[in-house]
C-alpha positions in Angstrom: -31.8 1.8 -10.4 -28.2 2.7 -11.2 -26.1 -0.2 -12.3 -22.4 -0.8 -11.6 -21.7 -0.3 -15.4 -23.3 3.1 -15.3 -21.4 4.0 -12.1 -18.2 2.9 -13.9 -18.9 5.1 -16.9 -19.5 8.1 -14.8 -16.4 7.5 -12.6 -14.2 5.9 -15.3 -11.3 8.3 -14.7 -11.4 7.7 -11.0 -11.2 3.9 -11.4 -8.2 4.2 -13.8 -6.5 6.6 -11.4 -7.0 4.3 -8.4 -5.9 1.2 -10.4 -2.7 2.9 -11.5 -2.1 4.4 -8.1 -2.4 0.9 -6.5 0.4 -0.5 -8.7 2.5 2.6 -8.5 2.3 2.6 -4.7 3.3 -1.1 -4.7 6.4 -0.3 -6.7 7.3 2.8 -4.7 6.8 1.1 -1.3 9.0 -1.8 -2.3 11.8 0.5 -3.3 11.6 2.4 0.0 11.4 -0.6 2.3 13.5 -3.3 0.6 16.8 -3.9 2.4 19.6 -4.2 -0.2 21.8 -6.0 2.3 19.1 -8.4 3.5 20.0 -12.1 3.5 16.6 -13.0 2.2 16.4 -13.9 -1.5 13.1 -12.1 -1.6 14.9 -8.7 -1.1 16.7 -9.3 -4.5 13.7 -10.5 -6.5 11.3 -7.9 -5.2 12.9 -5.2 -7.3 11.3 -6.8 -10.3 7.9 -6.7 -8.7 8.6 -3.0 -7.9 9.5 -2.4 -11.6 6.2 -4.1 -12.6 4.2 -2.0 -10.2 5.7 1.4 -11.3 5.6 0.6 -15.0 2.1 -0.9 -15.0 0.9 2.0 -12.9 2.2 4.4 -15.5 0.5 2.3 -18.2 -2.9 2.5 -16.5 -2.5 6.2 -16.1 -1.8 6.4 -19.8 -5.4 5.3 -20.4 -6.5 8.3 -18.4 -4.1 11.0 -19.5 -3.4 10.3 -23.2 -7.0 11.1 -24.3 -6.7 14.4 -22.4 -3.5 15.3 -24.3 -5.2 14.6 -27.6 -6.7 18.1 -27.4 -3.3 19.7 -27.2 -0.9 17.5 -29.1 -0.6 16.6 -32.8 -2.1 13.3 -34.1 1.3 11.8 -34.8 2.5 12.5 -31.3 -0.6 11.1 -29.8 -0.1 8.0 -32.0 3.5 7.7 -30.7 2.2 7.9 -27.1 -0.3 5.1 -27.7 2.5 2.9 -29.1 4.7 3.7 -26.1 1.7 3.0 -23.9 1.5 -0.5 -25.4 5.2 -1.1 -24.9 4.9 -0.1 -21.3 2.3 -2.8 -20.9 4.5 -5.5 -22.3 7.6 -4.4 -20.3 5.6 -4.4 -17.1 4.5 -8.0 -17.7 8.1 -9.0 -18.5 9.2 -7.6 -15.1 6.4 -9.7 -13.4 7.6 -12.8 -15.3 11.2 -12.2 -14.2 10.0 -11.8 -10.6 8.1 -15.1 -10.8 11.1 -17.0 -12.4 13.4 -15.7 -9.6 11.0 -17.0 -7.0 10.8 -20.4 -8.6 14.5 -20.6 -9.4 16.6 -18.2 -7.3 19.9 -16.9 -8.7 22.1 -18.1 -10.0 19.9 -19.4 -12.8 20.8 -21.0 -16.1 21.8 -18.7 -19.0 18.6 -19.7 -20.8 16.3 -18.7 -18.0 18.1 -15.5 -17.5 17.4 -14.4 -21.1 14.0 -16.0 -21.4 11.9 -12.9 -20.5 13.9 -10.7 -22.9 13.4 -13.3 -25.6 9.7 -13.3 -25.1 9.6 -9.5 -25.2 11.6 -9.6 -28.4 9.2 -12.1 -30.0 6.2 -10.0 -28.9 7.8 -6.9 -30.4 8.5 -8.6 -33.7 4.9 -9.8 -34.0 3.3 -6.4 -33.0 5.6 -4.1 -35.0 6.2 -6.2 -38.1 3.7 -9.1 -38.5 0.4 -7.5 -37.3 0.8 -4.3 -39.4 1.1 -6.4 -42.5 -2.3 -8.1 -41.7 -4.3 -5.2 -40.2 -4.6 -1.8 -41.9 -6.2 -0.3 -38.7 -3.4 0.7 -36.2 -6.0 0.7 -33.4 -6.8 -3.0 -34.1 -3.1 -3.7 -34.1 -2.7 -2.2 -30.7 -5.7 -4.1 -29.3 -4.3 -7.4 -30.7 -0.8 -6.6 -29.3 -2.5 -5.9 -25.9 -4.2 -9.3 -26.0 -1.0 -11.1 -27.0 0.9 -9.5 -24.1 -1.7 -10.7 -21.7 -1.9 -14.2 -23.1 1.8 -14.9 -23.6 3.5 -12.7 -21.0 1.1 -11.9 -18.1 -0.4 -15.3 -17.8 2.9 -17.2 -17.4 4.4 -14.4 -15.4 1.5 -14.0 -13.1 1.1 -17.7 -12.4 4.9 -18.1 -11.9 4.8 -15.1 -9.4 1.8 -16.4 -7.5 3.2 -19.9 -7.2 6.8 -18.8 -6.5 5.7 -16.3 -3.8 3.7 -19.0 -2.0 6.6 -21.5 -2.2 9.1 -18.9 -1.1 6.9 -17.9 1.8 6.6 -21.5 3.0 10.3 -22.2 2.6 11.9 -19.0 3.9 9.3 -17.0 5.7 7.6 -19.7 7.7 10.8 -20.8 9.5 11.1 -17.2 10.9 8.0 -17.9 13.0 6.1 -14.8 11.9 2.6 -16.0 11.2 1.1 -12.6 10.3 3.8 -11.8 7.8 3.5 -15.4 6.3 -0.3 -14.9 6.0 0.2 -11.6 4.1 2.5 -13.2 1.6 0.1 -16.1 1.1 -2.8 -13.7 0.5 -0.6 -11.8 -1.9 0.1 -15.0 -3.8 -3.7 -15.7 -4.1 -4.4 -12.1 -5.1 -1.7 -12.3 -7.8 -3.3 -15.5 -9.1 -6.7 -13.9 -9.3 -5.3 -10.8 -10.9 -3.6 -13.0 -13.5 -7.0 -14.7 -14.3 -8.9 -11.5 -14.8 -6.0 -9.6 -16.3 -4.7 -12.2 -18.6 -7.7 -14.1 -19.9 -9.9 -11.1 -20.5 -8.2 -8.8 -23.1 -9.8 -6.2 -25.3 -11.9 -7.6 -28.2 -9.7 -9.4 -30.8 -10.5 -11.2 -34.1 -9.2 -14.6 -32.9 -10.1 -17.1 -30.3 -10.4 -16.8 -27.3 -10.3 -13.0 -27.5 -13.3 -12.9 -29.8 -15.4 -14.9 -27.3 -14.1 -13.8 -23.9 -13.1 -10.1 -23.7 -13.8 -6.9 -21.8 -16.9 -6.3 -23.8 -18.5 -9.7 -23.3 -17.4 -9.7 -19.6 -19.6 -6.7 -19.0 -22.5 -8.3 -20.9 -22.2 -11.5 -18.8 -21.5 -10.0 -15.3 -22.8 -6.5 -15.6 -19.5 -5.3 -14.1 -16.5 -4.0 -16.0 -13.4 -6.2 -15.6 -11.4 -3.1 -14.5 -13.3 -3.0 -11.2 -12.0 -6.5 -10.4 -8.5 -5.7 -11.5 -8.5 -2.7 -9.3 -9.7 -4.7 -6.3 -7.0 -7.4 -6.8 -4.4 -4.7 -7.4 -5.2 -3.1 -4.0 -5.1 -6.5 -2.3 -1.6 -7.2 -3.8 -0.3 -3.8 -2.7 -1.6 -4.0 0.8 -0.5 -7.6 1.5 3.0 -7.2 -0.1 3.7 -3.9 1.7 2.6 -5.4 5.0 4.6 -8.6 4.3 7.7 -6.5 3.9 7.7 -6.1 7.6 9.8 -9.2 7.3 12.9 -7.0 6.7 12.3 -5.1 9.9 11.9 -8.4 11.8 15.1 -9.6 10.1 16.9 -6.5 11.4 15.5 -7.0 14.9 16.7 -10.6 14.9 20.2 -9.5 13.8 20.3 -6.9 16.6 19.4 -9.7 19.0 22.1 -11.9 17.6 24.6 -9.0 17.8 23.6 -8.3 21.4 24.0 -12.0 22.3 27.4 -12.1 20.6 28.5 -9.0 22.4 27.5 -10.5 25.8 29.4 -13.7 25.0 32.5 -11.8 23.9 32.4 -9.6 27.0 32.0 -12.6 29.3 34.9 -14.3 27.5 37.0 -11.1 28.0 36.1 -11.0 31.7 37.0 -14.7 32.2 40.2 -14.2 30.3 41.2 -11.2 32.6 40.2 -13.1 35.7 42.3 -16.1 34.6 45.3 -13.9 33.7 45.1 -11.6 36.7 43.9 -14.0 39.3 44.0 -17.8 38.9 47.2 -18.1 36.9 49.1 -15.7 39.2 47.9 -17.6 42.3 48.8 -21.0 40.8 52.1 -19.7 39.6 52.8 -18.3 43.2 51.8 -21.7 44.7 54.2 -23.4 42.3 57.1 -21.2 43.4 56.3 -22.0 47.0 56.2 -25.7 46.4 59.4 -25.5 44.4 61.2 -23.7 47.2 59.9 -26.2 49.7 61.3 -29.0 47.5 64.7 -27.5 47.6 64.7 -27.6 51.4 63.8 -31.3 51.5 66.5 -34.0 51.7 67.2 -35.7 48.3 65.6 -39.0 47.6 63.3 -38.8 50.5 59.5 -39.4 50.4 58.9 -35.7 51.0 61.3 -34.8 48.2 59.5 -37.1 45.7 56.0 -35.8 46.6 57.1 -32.2 46.4 58.7 -32.9 43.0 55.5 -34.4 41.8 53.6 -31.5 43.2 55.8 -29.0 41.2 55.1 -31.0 38.0 51.3 -31.0 38.7 51.3 -27.3 39.3 53.3 -26.7 36.1 50.8 -28.7 34.2 47.9 -26.7 35.7 49.5 -23.5 34.7 49.9 -24.8 31.1 46.2 -25.8 31.1 45.1 -22.4 32.3 47.2 -20.7 29.7 45.7 -23.0 27.0 42.2 -22.1 28.2 43.2 -18.4 28.2 44.4 -18.7 24.5 41.1 -20.4 23.6 39.1 -17.6 25.1 41.1 -15.1 23.0 40.6 -17.1 19.8 37.2 -15.5 19.0 38.7 -12.1 18.7 41.9 -12.9 16.9 42.4 -11.4 13.4 44.4 -12.5 10.4 46.1 -9.2 9.8 47.3 -6.3 11.8 46.9 -3.5 9.3 44.4 -0.9 10.6 43.6 0.1 7.1 42.5 -3.4 6.3 40.5 -3.6 9.5 38.6 -0.4 8.7 37.8 -1.5 5.1 36.2 -4.7 6.5 34.0 -3.1 9.0 31.2 -1.9 6.6 31.1 -5.4 5.1 29.8 -6.9 8.4 26.1 -7.7 7.6 25.2 -7.3 11.3 26.0 -3.6 10.9 25.4 -2.8 7.2 21.8 -4.0 7.2 20.8 -1.5 9.9 23.2 1.4 9.7 25.1 3.1 6.9 28.8 3.1 7.8 31.3 5.5 6.2 35.0 4.9 6.6 37.5 7.8 6.4 41.0 6.2 6.5 44.0 8.6 6.7 46.4 6.1 8.2 49.7 5.3 6.5 49.4 2.1 4.6 52.9 0.9 5.5 52.4 1.2 9.2 51.0 -1.7 11.2 50.2 -2.4 14.9 50.8 -5.5 16.9 48.1 -8.3 16.8 47.3 -7.6 20.4 46.6 -3.9 19.8 44.7 -4.6 16.6 42.4 -7.0 18.5 41.6 -4.3 21.1 41.1 -1.5 18.5 38.7 -3.6 16.4 36.9 -4.6 19.6 36.4 -1.0 20.6 35.0 0.0 17.2 32.7 -3.1 17.1 31.5 -2.2 20.6 30.8 1.4 19.6 28.9 0.3 16.4 26.9 -2.3 18.4 25.9 0.4 20.9 24.9 2.7 18.0 22.6 0.0 16.6 21.1 -1.1 20.0 20.5 2.3 21.6 20.8 5.3 19.4 18.3 4.7 16.6 20.9 6.1 14.2 20.8 5.5 10.4 24.4 6.7 9.7 27.7 6.2 11.4 31.2 7.3 10.5 34.6 6.0 11.5 37.6 8.4 11.0 41.1 7.3 11.5 44.0 9.7 11.5 47.8 9.5 12.2 49.5 12.0 14.5 53.1 10.9 14.7 53.2 8.3 17.5 49.5 8.4 18.1 46.4 7.0 16.4 43.2 9.2 16.5 40.0 7.3 15.8 36.7 9.1 15.9 33.4 7.1 15.8 30.2 9.2 15.5 26.6 8.7 14.5 23.4 10.7 13.9 21.4 9.0 16.7 20.0 10.2 20.0 23.4 10.4 21.8 23.9 9.8 25.6 21.0 10.8 27.9 21.8 13.6 30.4 22.1 11.3 33.5 23.7 8.4 31.8 25.7 5.9 33.8 28.4 3.8 32.1 27.2 0.3 31.3 29.4 -2.7 30.8 30.0 -1.9 27.1 31.4 1.6 27.7 33.4 0.3 30.7 34.9 -2.4 28.5 35.9 0.2 25.9 37.5 2.3 28.7 39.4 -0.7 29.9 40.7 -1.6 26.5 41.8 2.0 25.8 43.6 2.0 29.2 45.3 -1.4 28.4 46.5 0.2 25.1 48.0 3.1 27.0 45.5 5.5 25.5 42.3 7.3 26.4 38.8 7.4 25.2 36.1 10.2 25.5 32.4 10.2 24.9 30.4 13.3 24.1 27.2 14.4 22.4 27.3 16.4 19.2 24.3 15.9 16.9 24.6 12.2 18.0 27.2 10.3 20.0 30.9 11.1 19.3 33.6 8.7 20.6 37.2 10.0 20.5 39.9 7.3 20.9 43.6 8.2 21.2 46.2 5.4 21.4 49.9 5.0 20.7 51.0 3.0 17.7 53.2 0.7 19.8 53.0 -1.0 23.2 
């Protein structure tokens, strides 16, 4: 009967390749999926887990490829590769330690904790490159001992901190998002990290000191009949699968932001409609009624009961007009800006996290810096741009958008374009596009929508009222 050990010896290269591939895939997937503008602290700390995955994957592949190169390269160069191989191991564990520390104590951390992983790496390097060579004549034994020290003093604290920190972070920051499957993936990832730390940190290559002389890769095979590399590979694959699936949280976060953006756009649009109705309807009617009452008061005889009542009515109508205007001003407060420089407005648009998380925004500003517009016009212009970008995010599936502003004497030309799906052939204007048309008309300008490798919006408005 063929044992697992014999299978491992025959397929040793395949196991090393799969083990390295699992970690390399983990790092590469994190780099591709992590949102740099995410509000979750996990998005910042995951880059250290990505660094651990890529560097540790390269380390494991070193066990596979360095012996192959021994037939082609000089002995000194092979020796250098083995030393670099050992350094890669320590650096990967330091990245895991930094990931764990950031989970337990998110930035900003104290200066001591910020330099702690580097200090541990420096101490390990001093022991491996200066102290151990003075006590061991065999460089191979030095490397094995350095491997064990890296696992004992860097992997174990780093892995335990990562496992604990990932679980705590998931409960504190992921659980409130009401995404049970994503939460479960991060919890499994935490357990897998813990188990990997146990089999990766406590079972080093054979060493001449305790506990490496008692529990090591050789005695582990004798006790269990299975190489420890098999278990490490299994836990590595579990970590990769669960973390990659857990990173769906960034997609969920983007969807929630789009929902918030849509809700805010609906609220803003309703406020604009109410403000227009108040201004064009209610206020005008009440003002007209006030004029009629005032004219009737002039016809009444002085100091009569009719004169007194009409005078009070004029006062009440005047107060009603003031209240309506006050409500109108409150409806407009949400869209007021603190400056009227279009250049300033354009520079602030890409900083809006509702947009920058989902679409890349490029601003091309060719407007004169000394020329401003009125606050009223600035409010309408920024509302049109915001509406256009909101539509890009909601409907087009675009990844890139560009806003180009140019000056043409008395006119401002603003082009907003994206690389999305554009308008469908039989498209009917919704409220958003009608609102943009209304604003352009209020500004005495015009707006045009067309498809050209995405949606292109051309806005042309005068500088002044």
